[in-house]
C-alpha positions, 0 to 999 in steps of 0.5 A: 500500500502506497503512503500518501503525503498530504499536499500541505505537508509537501508544500511546507517541506519544499518551502523549508528546503528552498528557504534554508538553501537560499540562506546557505548560499550567503553564510558569510553575511548571515553567520550564526543564523539558526532557522529551523521553524522551531527555534529561529535565531538571526542577526541584525537586519535579517531580511525575512520573517521569523516563523517558529516556536521561538524567534530571536532577532539579535538586532533590529528587524523590518518584517514579522515575528510569528511564534510562541516567544518572540524577542527582538533585541533592538528596534522593529518595524512590522508585527509580532504575533505570539504568546510573549512578545519582547522588543528591546528598542522602539516598536513601529507596528503591531504587537499581538499576544498575551504579554507585550513588552517594548522597552522604548516607545510604541508607534502603532498598537499593542493588543494583549492581556498585558501591554507595557511600553517603556516610553511613550505610546502613539497609537493604542493599547488594548488589554487587561493591563496597559502600562506606559512609562511616559505619555500616551497620544491615542487610546488605552482600552483595558481593565487597568490603564496607567500612563506615567505621563500626560494623555491626549486621547482617551482611557476606557477601562475599569480603573483609569489612572493618569499620573499627569494631565489629561486632554480627552476622556476617561470612561470607567468605574474609577477615573483619576487624573493627578493633575489637571484635566480638559475633557470628560470623566464618566464613571462611578468615581471621578477625580481630577486633583488639580482642576477640571475644564469640561464635565464629570459624570458619575456617582462621586465627582471630586476636584481639589481645584476649580472646575470650569464646566459641570459635575453630575453625580450623587456626590460632587466636590469642588473648590470652585465652579464656573460656567456650569453647575453641580447637579447631584444629591450632595454638591459641595463647592468650597468657594462660591457654594451655597449651604443653608439650614432652614426651619419653616412651616407650610400649608401641609406641615406646620413644622419642617426642617431642611438642609440645602447644599450646592450653588445658588444657581442650583442646589439640592435639599433634604427635609423632614416634616411633622404634622400632629393632625395626621395619623402618620405624623412624619414625612421625608423628602428631597428638593431642587431649587435656585436662588436668583438675586434681585438686589442686595436685599431681595431674591427670588427662590423657586423650588420643587420638592417631593415628600413621602409620609412614613407609613406602610401605604405612603402618600406622596406630596409633590410641591412647587413654590415661588418664594421671595427671600429677604436677606436680614443679614449676610447669614439670615434670610426670611423666605416666603411665598405661595405653595402648590401641592399635588397629594397622591396615594398610590394604594387604595389601602391605608389612610384617607388623603391627608387634608391641609391645615389651611388652603387658598384652594383645595380640591379632591379629584378622587379618593387618591388625588388631591390638589391644594394651594397655600403658602409656606414661610421659613427662616434660613441660616446660611452656613457659608 
């Protein structure tokens, strides 16, 4: 029975024979060359691609290295594709593997689980961990992205850390810029240590210096803010911010205490109210408002709030106010104005709709919805 040799094995054998024969003819120029397709070791400027299990170029190379372990002692322009790729000089092209290391700079891209550049990156790093010992002009996409220098471009990952300034965007769970930033941070925690020009959008946004733009999150902290507003549940602005404690009375609740924080353009508030006439006497809620200064003495203070009674089947109080403030001193103001409230009970169970103590207008649409108008007044103590 005749042995049949597969066509692709025959072609590979012919290629190996012709390849080895061609370089055997010039053994002086490429002295010390080993090319077995398992271990390939070649001198500087070897003119052909290295395809094998282990590829070692003892100098610079233009072309490709394809194998399990690829090592280039100097510079390379081309491609390294393998499990471990290592370049001792600069890299111009693409590295694709589990671990990619360039001791100098990268111009092009690194795609792998771990990507490391000893100097700057001009292009892209995509992997689980991306490290750059200098600046990045381009994009880092991974779980952990850390450049030691500046960034002009974007970082997209779970943790993005820039040890210098950043111009562009950070998108991740934790975004940190240790210097100033111009652009946008979008994540759960955003920090621009030395100021921000742009926007921070996340759960917690902080900067130790001023921000020119906006902060949108649950907690916003800035030294100062201009050309924008902080929008969040708690917004702390050290210079030019607004925080106040307020004690007041209204159509629905004779006693209400509230805390307001943000900037005069836009602040948030939390409040607790009490009405001894209700079956469930306590309610809590939050609000959003603004202060428009009319002159040194008077201001216009519209506000929207929503409160809920504390009971098994709560009733909701959605209110709009158009108050005016009289600044008695720099820290104390008297605030009063009309109040419109929609009372809604989400369940047919529970207490009947609560009635206001007094009202200019009061109308029940059904047993679950009531509209009432009245007034509210409060004494405000400014804290900063």
